[in-house]
Backbone bond lengths (Angstrom), bond angles and torsions (degrees), N, CA, C in turn:
res aa  C-N    CA-C-N  psi(-1)  N-CA   C-N-CA  omega(-1)  CA-C   N-CA-C  phi
1 M - - - 1.500 - - 1.554 107.00 -
2 W 1.277 115.52 135.15 1.517 119.36 178.36 1.506 113.10 -78.92
3 V 1.310 115.92 141.40 1.421 124.18 167.35 1.529 105.44 -110.12
4 I 1.331 115.42 118.70 1.501 119.55 -174.18 1.469 110.52 -121.01
5 P 1.389 115.66 116.15 1.451 118.98 174.81 1.575 109.44 -69.30
6 A 1.325 117.32 144.58 1.435 122.86 178.22 1.524 107.80 -101.87
7 I 1.274 115.59 140.84 1.492 125.95 171.75 1.508 106.70 -123.77
8 D 1.322 115.36 105.22 1.470 120.98 -178.66 1.535 106.65 -100.21
9 L 1.348 113.33 123.71 1.473 121.04 -173.15 1.536 112.76 -100.43
10 R 1.272 122.02 124.68 1.447 123.76 173.63 1.436 106.91 -147.68
11 G 1.354 116.23 128.19 1.478 121.89 -177.98 1.498 115.66 56.11
12 G 1.413 114.19 27.68 1.440 118.18 175.89 1.523 112.12 84.75
13 R 1.329 119.47 5.04 1.455 124.26 -177.87 1.543 112.33 -120.49
14 C 1.286 115.33 162.74 1.439 121.51 177.98 1.582 106.78 -89.37
15 V 1.341 117.25 118.51 1.447 120.37 -176.84 1.454 111.84 -131.92
16 R 1.332 116.27 172.45 1.566 119.63 167.65 1.508 101.34 -139.33
17 L 1.432 111.29 143.21 1.472 120.40 171.97 1.494 107.58 -104.86
18 R 1.405 111.29 161.49 1.437 117.02 177.05 1.549 105.31 -106.45
19 Q 1.312 119.21 122.64 1.464 124.30 177.21 1.495 111.16 59.03
20 G 1.270 118.27 27.36 1.479 119.98 179.21 1.416 115.57 76.60
21 D 1.306 119.76 10.01 1.446 121.45 -173.69 1.524 108.54 -93.32
22 F 1.371 115.15 122.49 1.475 121.89 -177.05 1.467 110.54 -72.29
23 T 1.296 121.27 -12.14 1.469 123.22 179.47 1.549 108.79 -90.85
24 R 1.367 117.40 -4.72 1.433 117.70 -176.73 1.497 104.52 -121.65
25 E 1.229 117.28 70.77 1.398 128.42 -172.37 1.583 113.85 -105.91
26 T 1.332 118.51 133.28 1.491 121.27 174.74 1.522 105.88 -118.13
27 V 1.271 115.69 124.48 1.472 121.52 174.21 1.509 112.67 -87.72
28 F 1.370 118.08 122.62 1.406 122.48 -174.43 1.504 110.67 -105.88
29 S 1.349 120.24 -21.96 1.429 119.92 -178.89 1.547 110.43 -165.22
30 D 1.275 116.17 143.41 1.491 120.65 173.09 1.483 110.67 -90.49
31 D 1.375 118.42 1.59 1.434 121.61 -176.58 1.506 109.50 -131.42
32 P 1.309 117.92 82.43 1.504 120.35 179.64 1.539 113.69 -59.10
33 V 1.361 118.34 -31.38 1.449 118.18 179.89 1.497 110.28 -64.38
34 A 1.391 115.70 -43.51 1.430 116.76 -178.98 1.590 110.25 -66.23
35 V 1.331 116.92 -33.06 1.493 117.04 175.42 1.512 109.22 -63.46
36 A 1.331 118.93 -46.71 1.419 122.15 178.11 1.541 114.11 -56.16
37 R 1.255 117.20 -42.64 1.479 120.72 174.73 1.452 113.09 -63.92
38 R 1.337 117.00 -37.82 1.472 120.71 177.39 1.515 114.26 -59.78
39 W 1.348 113.05 -45.13 1.504 121.77 -179.83 1.527 108.52 -63.25
40 A 1.339 113.46 -47.44 1.452 118.59 -175.60 1.545 111.44 -64.13
41 Q 1.276 116.57 -40.01 1.454 123.64 179.71 1.537 111.41 -68.54
42 A 1.319 114.83 -24.64 1.453 120.98 -176.52 1.567 109.55 -89.47
43 G 1.268 120.59 -2.53 1.487 123.78 171.23 1.499 114.26 109.99
44 A 1.389 119.25 7.04 1.503 117.19 175.59 1.512 111.79 -57.85
45 P 1.279 115.81 140.13 1.555 121.72 -177.82 1.562 107.12 -80.29
46 R 1.332 119.38 -26.14 1.430 122.72 179.51 1.540 109.28 -166.23
47 L 1.345 115.56 171.37 1.485 118.36 179.41 1.480 108.67 -124.47
48 H 1.337 116.83 149.92 1.426 125.04 179.43 1.520 103.77 -109.64
49 L 1.321 116.64 109.36 1.482 119.33 175.17 1.611 112.74 -100.46
50 V 1.290 115.20 139.28 1.426 118.76 -177.23 1.574 107.05 -132.78
51 D 1.308 114.26 123.30 1.459 120.60 179.29 1.519 104.37 -95.84
52 L 1.376 113.66 92.88 1.478 121.03 -178.51 1.561 111.26 -60.37
53 D 1.296 113.04 -44.22 1.499 118.19 178.86 1.549 112.45 -62.37
54 G 1.336 112.97 -37.14 1.417 120.53 -178.77 1.600 108.11 -67.75
55 A 1.338 116.75 -41.75 1.404 123.10 179.50 1.554 111.14 -54.59
56 R 1.328 111.55 -41.67 1.502 115.21 -177.67 1.504 112.76 -78.85
57 L 1.336 119.28 -29.97 1.484 122.72 -174.74 1.498 110.08 -93.83
58 G 1.360 119.47 -22.54 1.429 119.48 174.71 1.553 111.36 97.27
59 Q 1.284 117.32 7.41 1.539 121.15 173.60 1.478 106.15 -155.61
60 P 1.385 116.07 149.33 1.368 120.55 176.21 1.478 119.73 -53.42
61 V 1.346 122.37 132.13 1.392 127.17 -176.36 1.486 116.07 -108.01
62 H 1.371 116.41 -32.49 1.440 123.34 -170.57 1.584 110.99 -97.54
63 S 1.260 117.08 40.28 1.507 119.71 -173.26 1.524 112.40 -53.93
64 A 1.303 115.37 -45.62 1.489 122.52 -175.57 1.516 107.71 -62.04
65 V 1.320 118.23 -50.10 1.406 124.42 -177.67 1.571 112.34 -59.73
66 I 1.403 112.02 -50.68 1.379 120.70 178.65 1.535 112.65 -57.30
67 E 1.260 117.53 -45.47 1.506 120.49 177.35 1.502 111.92 -63.26
68 S 1.369 117.19 -37.99 1.373 119.14 -178.88 1.536 112.57 -72.29
69 I 1.306 118.13 -28.66 1.457 120.81 177.79 1.553 107.16 -72.15
70 V 1.288 117.10 -40.93 1.537 120.00 -178.24 1.527 108.64 -64.94
71 R 1.327 118.57 -40.01 1.450 121.17 177.66 1.556 111.48 -68.67
72 A 1.340 117.25 -27.57 1.440 118.88 -169.70 1.628 112.17 -87.43
73 V 1.391 115.77 -12.64 1.418 118.27 -178.38 1.549 106.44 -124.88
74 S 1.365 112.11 158.65 1.489 118.08 179.01 1.534 111.66 -105.78
75 I 1.372 118.66 7.54 1.426 121.61 178.22 1.555 106.90 -101.26
76 P 1.352 114.41 159.05 1.514 118.01 178.02 1.512 113.14 -63.91
77 C 1.343 113.97 147.39 1.393 116.97 176.30 1.573 105.94 -125.55
78 Q 1.350 114.53 135.79 1.420 120.66 174.66 1.508 108.72 -112.18
79 L 1.341 112.98 144.88 1.507 118.93 -168.73 1.488 111.17 -126.77
80 G 1.275 118.45 135.44 1.476 127.32 176.30 1.524 109.21 -134.33
81 G 1.318 113.44 155.33 1.444 119.05 173.42 1.584 113.09 110.31
82 G 1.330 116.45 99.02 1.414 117.00 178.54 1.481 123.13 91.48
83 V 1.391 115.07 -4.66 1.453 122.03 -174.18 1.513 103.40 -86.59
84 R 1.379 117.28 95.43 1.492 120.65 -173.38 1.519 109.43 -134.03
85 S 1.318 119.51 20.97 1.492 124.43 177.68 1.432 108.05 -145.24
86 T 1.322 117.34 162.71 1.478 125.30 174.34 1.544 106.17 -64.91
87 E 1.257 117.46 -40.92 1.440 119.77 -175.61 1.574 110.37 -65.49
88 A 1.335 118.14 -42.44 1.444 121.62 176.88 1.466 111.65 -63.44
89 L 1.300 117.58 -34.06 1.528 123.70 -178.47 1.478 105.84 -70.49
90 E 1.253 121.78 -45.85 1.452 125.08 179.01 1.521 111.97 -67.40
91 Q 1.268 115.97 -36.00 1.505 121.26 171.89 1.510 111.29 -57.53
92 A 1.361 115.12 -46.21 1.434 117.30 -179.12 1.530 112.14 -61.74
93 W 1.349 117.93 -39.55 1.420 118.56 177.38 1.544 112.07 -63.42
94 S 1.330 113.69 -35.61 1.553 117.48 178.35 1.475 112.24 -63.85
95 W 1.371 118.55 -28.41 1.467 119.71 176.09 1.506 114.52 -78.03
96 G 1.323 114.91 -7.07 1.501 118.57 179.07 1.507 112.73 94.93
97 I 1.353 118.17 13.13 1.437 122.22 176.86 1.487 110.20 -66.17
98 H 1.326 114.95 133.95 1.492 119.79 -177.38 1.463 117.82 -77.19
99 S 1.364 114.39 -39.81 1.475 120.62 178.33 1.613 108.27 -149.17
100 V 1.295 115.70 154.62 1.484 121.08 -174.99 1.516 110.95 -121.00
101 V 1.319 116.82 136.58 1.504 120.25 177.86 1.530 105.92 -100.82
102 I 1.315 112.85 126.17 1.484 118.49 179.87 1.527 109.63 -122.45
103 G 1.353 115.27 127.09 1.412 118.84 177.49 1.513 112.71 -117.66
104 T 1.342 117.49 -73.51 1.417 125.65 -174.74 1.576 113.22 -45.47
105 R 1.332 114.30 -59.43 1.500 116.14 -175.74 1.502 113.23 -65.29
106 A 1.374 113.55 -30.52 1.500 117.40 178.89 1.517 111.29 -60.38
107 F 1.382 118.86 -37.61 1.388 122.25 -174.76 1.522 112.17 -87.28
108 E 1.288 114.20 -29.25 1.501 122.24 179.19 1.523 116.42 -84.09
109 D 1.341 109.72 -21.17 1.508 116.20 -178.16 1.543 106.69 -147.36
110 P 1.282 119.78 70.22 1.492 125.42 -176.26 1.506 113.30 -55.11
111 D 1.373 116.31 -36.93 1.502 117.58 -179.61 1.444 111.28 -65.43
112 W 1.306 121.62 -41.18 1.433 126.21 176.53 1.495 111.19 -62.03
113 F 1.251 119.81 -41.70 1.436 123.12 177.37 1.525 113.79 -65.60
114 R 1.322 116.03 -41.64 1.398 118.93 178.39 1.496 109.79 -66.21
115 C 1.320 120.12 -37.77 1.434 124.52 178.22 1.574 109.14 -60.61
116 Q 1.335 118.95 -46.77 1.423 121.50 -177.17 1.482 109.09 -71.74
117 A 1.263 123.02 -34.03 1.411 127.24 178.67 1.606 111.32 -61.74
118 R 1.362 113.28 -36.41 1.463 116.69 179.47 1.537 109.55 -84.43
119 R 1.263 119.24 -23.83 1.499 120.73 174.36 1.518 108.68 -72.86
120 F 1.326 118.32 -34.79 1.478 121.55 -179.19 1.447 113.56 -128.16
121 P 1.391 117.02 69.68 1.452 123.65 -172.92 1.585 109.71 -62.83
122 E 1.357 108.80 134.00 1.515 120.38 175.19 1.529 111.77 71.95
123 R 1.402 115.82 18.15 1.465 116.65 -174.55 1.571 108.29 -122.54
124 L 1.354 116.82 -7.45 1.470 121.11 179.08 1.557 109.41 -115.10
125 W 1.344 112.69 129.90 1.438 121.72 169.75 1.466 112.61 -97.71
126 L 1.285 119.05 139.80 1.447 122.06 170.51 1.522 107.68 -83.71
127 G 1.328 114.84 119.36 1.457 119.67 -179.05 1.530 108.34 -90.71
128 L 1.323 115.98 106.08 1.447 121.59 -174.02 1.598 105.58 -105.05
129 D 1.300 117.06 97.05 1.457 122.66 176.73 1.585 106.62 -96.21
130 V 1.286 115.67 123.40 1.487 121.17 -169.81 1.535 110.77 -119.93
131 R 1.295 111.39 134.47 1.443 118.20 171.58 1.597 108.79 -131.84
132 S 1.277 115.95 114.98 1.540 119.00 178.19 1.530 110.52 56.30
133 G 1.371 113.77 42.81 1.472 120.70 176.65 1.505 113.41 76.49
134 R 1.332 122.27 3.34 1.481 123.37 -176.32 1.527 105.91 -114.37
135 V 1.374 113.22 155.19 1.485 117.09 177.83 1.544 106.74 -80.03
136 A 1.364 115.30 141.01 1.467 125.76 178.15 1.396 105.43 -110.30
137 V 1.356 118.89 129.93 1.526 124.12 -178.80 1.484 110.48 -128.27
138 A 1.332 116.90 174.45 1.499 121.69 175.42 1.530 109.75 62.21
139 G 1.320 116.29 52.20 1.550 115.74 -179.40 1.503 110.66 65.41
140 W 1.365 115.92 32.77 1.487 119.82 176.34 1.550 115.38 68.00
141 Q 1.329 111.97 17.94 1.450 119.81 -177.42 1.466 113.50 -92.54
142 R 1.361 121.69 -17.17 1.472 121.51 178.76 1.533 110.39 -135.01
143 L 1.332 120.34 147.18 1.396 124.15 178.39 1.491 110.96 -103.21
144 G 1.389 113.56 141.91 1.444 122.24 176.06 1.443 112.30 -110.41
145 G 1.396 116.71 -143.53 1.403 118.19 -176.19 1.576 115.95 -89.86
146 S 1.254 118.91 -154.12 1.456 126.17 -175.72 1.602 108.04 -64.49
147 A 1.304 115.29 132.65 1.463 117.41 176.95 1.574 111.06 -69.50
148 L 1.284 114.71 -40.66 1.502 114.85 177.47 1.533 113.43 -59.32
149 E 1.330 114.66 -45.61 1.503 114.59 179.47 1.528 111.93 -64.79
150 A 1.365 114.34 -34.78 1.484 114.67 179.55 1.542 112.87 -67.93
151 V 1.262 119.65 -37.20 1.392 122.15 176.32 1.525 112.13 -69.49
152 A 1.326 119.06 -45.14 1.447 121.75 176.21 1.490 113.58 -53.65
153 A 1.292 115.63 -30.60 1.525 117.78 -174.14 1.553 110.21 -70.19
154 F 1.282 117.43 -15.07 1.532 121.20 -175.53 1.484 109.37 -117.51
155 A 1.322 122.06 13.58 1.447 125.91 -175.42 1.492 113.13 -57.66
156 A 1.338 115.34 -35.05 1.418 121.65 -173.50 1.526 114.95 -92.01
157 E 1.294 117.88 -1.52 1.426 120.31 -179.46 1.532 111.74 -80.31
158 P 1.383 118.04 162.45 1.468 122.32 -177.81 1.561 111.53 -86.71
159 L 1.282 115.34 57.19 1.479 117.96 -175.74 1.476 112.56 -82.11
160 A 1.368 119.35 160.58 1.395 120.32 171.07 1.527 109.13 -69.16
161 G 1.334 115.97 -27.07 1.433 121.19 178.25 1.563 114.35 154.21
162 V 1.267 118.72 -162.81 1.455 121.34 173.35 1.508 109.48 -124.26
163 I 1.358 115.70 132.41 1.452 119.52 171.27 1.506 109.48 -102.04
164 V 1.307 117.48 119.68 1.484 123.37 -176.40 1.475 111.15 -101.87
165 T 1.301 115.91 122.70 1.530 120.39 173.43 1.485 110.05 -117.18
166 D 1.312 116.79 123.69 1.397 124.96 174.86 1.558 106.51 -88.42
167 I 1.352 115.44 97.24 1.397 117.89 -174.91 1.611 117.06 -53.60
168 E 1.327 112.08 -41.19 1.439 116.83 -178.68 1.506 113.24 -66.45
169 R 1.320 116.07 -18.38 1.504 118.21 175.59 1.536 114.21 -103.24
170 D 1.321 113.10 -10.76 1.478 117.00 -175.89 1.549 114.02 -63.47
171 G 1.287 118.80 121.59 1.448 123.30 179.59 1.484 115.67 81.64
172 M 1.362 114.43 6.80 1.555 117.06 -174.24 1.456 110.87 -103.01
173 L 1.213 123.94 -8.88 1.496 130.11 177.86 1.560 107.10 54.74
174 Q 1.277 117.80 47.08 1.393 120.95 -176.58 1.551 113.80 -117.81
175 G 1.290 111.28 7.11 1.484 120.73 -177.75 1.495 111.28 86.60
176 P 1.366 115.50 155.87 1.488 121.67 -173.83 1.563 110.81 -76.03
177 G 1.280 116.88 163.18 1.484 122.69 170.46 1.522 109.02 -83.37
178 W 1.268 116.66 90.84 1.464 121.66 -172.53 1.521 111.20 -64.58
179 E 1.301 117.84 -39.16 1.503 123.82 -175.33 1.541 108.13 -62.34
180 S 1.280 113.34 -46.40 1.533 117.11 -176.74 1.622 110.19 -66.02
181 I 1.358 113.57 -36.18 1.488 118.03 176.95 1.496 108.65 -61.86
182 Q 1.289 119.80 -46.31 1.451 123.05 -179.30 1.506 112.11 -62.01
183 Q 1.281 114.40 -33.97 1.518 116.90 177.36 1.496 109.72 -70.03
184 I 1.249 119.52 -36.76 1.488 123.21 176.53 1.473 108.59 -61.70
185 Q 1.317 116.88 -47.28 1.461 123.90 -178.65 1.546 108.92 -59.94
186 S 1.257 118.20 -35.75 1.507 121.48 -176.90 1.518 112.16 -69.57
187 V 1.315 121.34 -17.54 1.431 124.11 -179.74 1.534 114.75 -116.20
188 F 1.371 112.73 -9.93 1.500 114.22 178.58 1.561 107.24 -125.65
189 P 1.337 117.56 118.05 1.457 121.42 -174.95 1.509 114.58 -81.03
190 G 1.362 118.16 -9.27 1.449 118.26 -177.07 1.474 113.15 -89.37
191 R 1.286 116.53 -158.42 1.474 124.58 178.94 1.566 112.41 -66.77
192 V 1.300 115.20 135.00 1.470 118.92 178.14 1.614 104.25 -124.98
193 V 1.322 114.11 124.50 1.463 119.42 176.36 1.484 109.29 -110.71
194 L 1.304 115.60 136.51 1.520 119.28 179.12 1.465 112.31 -93.90
195 S 1.306 116.82 140.86 1.452 119.41 178.77 1.580 101.52 -142.48
196 G 1.372 115.79 130.16 1.387 120.93 171.14 1.540 113.20 105.14
197 G 1.394 115.39 118.27 1.433 122.87 174.30 1.550 113.59 99.19
198 I 1.306 119.67 -12.76 1.473 116.98 -178.49 1.585 108.08 -60.43
199 A 1.316 113.57 130.54 1.464 118.88 -178.38 1.476 114.08 -131.51
200 R 1.313 116.27 -26.73 1.540 118.23 -176.02 1.484 110.10 -136.02
201 S 1.334 116.87 163.04 1.401 123.76 174.28 1.527 112.34 -54.47
202 E 1.354 117.22 -36.28 1.427 121.71 179.19 1.534 113.04 -59.44
203 D 1.326 114.82 -35.63 1.489 118.07 177.31 1.572 111.89 -60.04
204 I 1.260 113.63 -39.81 1.471 124.87 -176.21 1.547 106.93 -66.23
205 V 1.431 112.51 -49.11 1.480 115.26 179.86 1.473 111.53 -59.47
206 R 1.346 115.56 -43.19 1.482 117.70 178.14 1.472 114.62 -63.08
207 A 1.328 119.20 -38.41 1.411 123.88 174.63 1.509 110.41 -56.97
208 R 1.345 118.35 -45.68 1.407 122.58 178.61 1.476 111.84 -59.97
209 H 1.383 116.12 -45.35 1.446 117.91 -179.21 1.581 111.41 -66.31
210 M 1.228 117.28 -26.12 1.464 121.49 178.94 1.513 112.37 -75.26
211 G 1.361 117.35 -10.80 1.402 120.91 -177.65 1.497 114.19 88.04
212 L 1.266 124.40 13.01 1.416 126.20 -179.95 1.492 106.84 -68.18
213 A 1.372 112.26 150.55 1.523 119.94 -175.48 1.548 108.91 -83.99
214 G 1.383 116.94 -23.29 1.393 116.98 179.23 1.476 112.68 -177.04
215 C 1.331 117.47 170.70 1.420 125.52 178.87 1.594 108.50 -129.32
216 I 1.344 113.79 129.57 1.453 117.42 174.23 1.583 107.06 -102.24
217 I 1.341 112.64 125.35 1.461 115.72 -173.88 1.479 111.33 -122.40
218 G 1.266 119.24 135.00 1.489 127.19 -176.23 1.495 110.99 -119.00
219 R 1.386 117.17 -97.49 1.373 124.01 -170.16 1.594 114.65 -50.76
220 A 1.315 117.30 -39.07 1.418 118.69 -178.16 1.472 111.36 -59.49
221 L 1.370 119.89 -40.27 1.406 123.00 179.29 1.537 112.76 -71.08
222 Y 1.345 116.66 -39.73 1.492 119.31 -178.85 1.495 109.56 -75.17
223 D 1.270 121.94 -31.96 1.459 121.75 174.91 1.519 118.03 -75.99
224 G 1.379 110.66 -15.97 1.433 116.27 -179.76 1.582 109.40 85.22
225 T 1.308 118.89 6.54 1.470 118.74 176.37 1.567 108.35 -67.35
226 L 1.226 119.01 -25.56 1.474 120.71 179.34 1.552 106.27 -143.63
227 T 1.297 119.12 132.15 1.419 119.11 -179.06 1.622 104.01 -91.90
228 L 1.322 110.16 162.88 1.482 116.26 178.34 1.548 110.41 -65.13
229 T 1.410 114.46 -41.50 1.432 118.24 176.31 1.521 113.84 -55.50
230 E 1.313 118.10 -45.35 1.461 123.25 176.69 1.500 110.44 -60.60
231 A 1.294 117.86 -45.43 1.396 124.93 -179.79 1.532 112.70 -58.94
232 L 1.357 114.63 -50.10 1.497 119.47 175.87 1.551 112.79 -60.46
233 T 1.269 115.43 -39.91 1.498 120.74 177.40 1.542 109.50 -59.30
234 A 1.372 114.56 -49.45 1.454 117.93 -178.75 1.502 113.12 -60.97
235 A 1.396 114.91 -35.82 1.459 117.70 -178.93 1.512 114.29 -69.29
236 A 1.386 114.15 -16.74 1.435 116.80 177.64 1.521 110.91 -97.68
237 H 1.368 119.27 12.06 1.388 125.77 -177.76 1.523 108.16 -57.49
238 P 1.306 119.68 133.75 1.526 120.41 178.72 1.558 111.50 -60.20
239 L 1.301 113.09 136.43 1.526 116.41 175.63 1.506 110.31 -73.48
240 G 1.361 114.24 138.94 1.431 120.95 175.41 1.498 110.31 -119.43
241 A 1.283 115.16 -149.18 1.415 120.05 -175.53 1.547 115.00 -88.21
242 V 1.340 114.22 -1.44 1.472 118.27 -178.66 1.480 109.90 -83.82
243 G 1.349 119.82 149.63 1.483 120.67 171.35 1.517 112.43 100.09
244 A 1.395 109.57 173.77 1.394 116.93 -176.11 1.535 109.97 -134.57
245 G 1.228 119.92 155.12 1.499 124.62 176.28 1.559 114.75 82.49
246 G 1.303 114.82 173.20 1.452 119.25 -179.44 1.507 109.40 -83.75
247 T 1.318 116.54 174.34 1.439 124.04 -175.57 1.551 110.15 -91.63
248 H 1.334 116.88 -21.64 1.500 119.52 -170.49 1.469 112.57 60.78
249 E 1.302 121.85 16.01 1.364 122.81 -171.39 1.548 115.25 -63.23
250 D 1.346 112.99 -41.12 1.438 117.55 -176.22 1.566 109.44 -65.48
251 D 1.364 116.63 -38.96 1.390 121.28 -177.11 1.569 112.15 -77.22
252 Y 1.329 113.97 -33.15 1.460 117.22 -165.19 1.467 118.52 -100.78
253 G 1.316 115.11 -28.06 1.432 127.32 -166.97 1.580 110.85 -57.48
254 Q 1.325 113.97 -44.69 1.419 120.18 -169.62 1.569 113.16 -108.68
255 A 1.408 113.85 6.19 1.495 113.69 -174.56 1.532 111.15 -72.40
């Protein structure tokens, strides 16, 4: 199972928000490239980059920073935030981005998303940001319909998988919403990656037992509540009798 450090970009800096609230921001570094190098050197298998400004404006904003991060590390980088057009998607590929997370455009224009998923099989993630069981779009500023129905609509597409963020738990260090994750797994047969709420090694062990493909971790790593070494060790925890679903290990471990 992958442990993926998150690098959220706002105003050219590495930040974290609480519950997706742009007024509750903590700045962790003025040098996101140095942060990326640190996680890569510490053994991260890949990085999760989020252009927060891009998510609000509807197009990528931090192109120079993102490209610099990709050049600075030798591990794959996945990008989310503001990729809502074919041009923006192709621009991300030109920066060397390995895979792209798409949320808003996927839910507002499903046919476009299906078309892009088929053009770039296994390279697009469905970014499912959830608040009270509903899909949140436009940088978490608007709510749409049922999250479960939204995911089920893309179950047959050749996606890299689904990245699920429980907004109400994101940045709160209170643990993930396990029940909602299991519901997503029940309607989506592919890879599911958890984002938001990871606070302890035990959370990662539980995610692995549930058969999740990975965990994206932000505040816990930046606050020092959980070290990357601890997280990676927990991700390698032997599987026992607990949990449901497969591990996806053969498909996901070397991707």
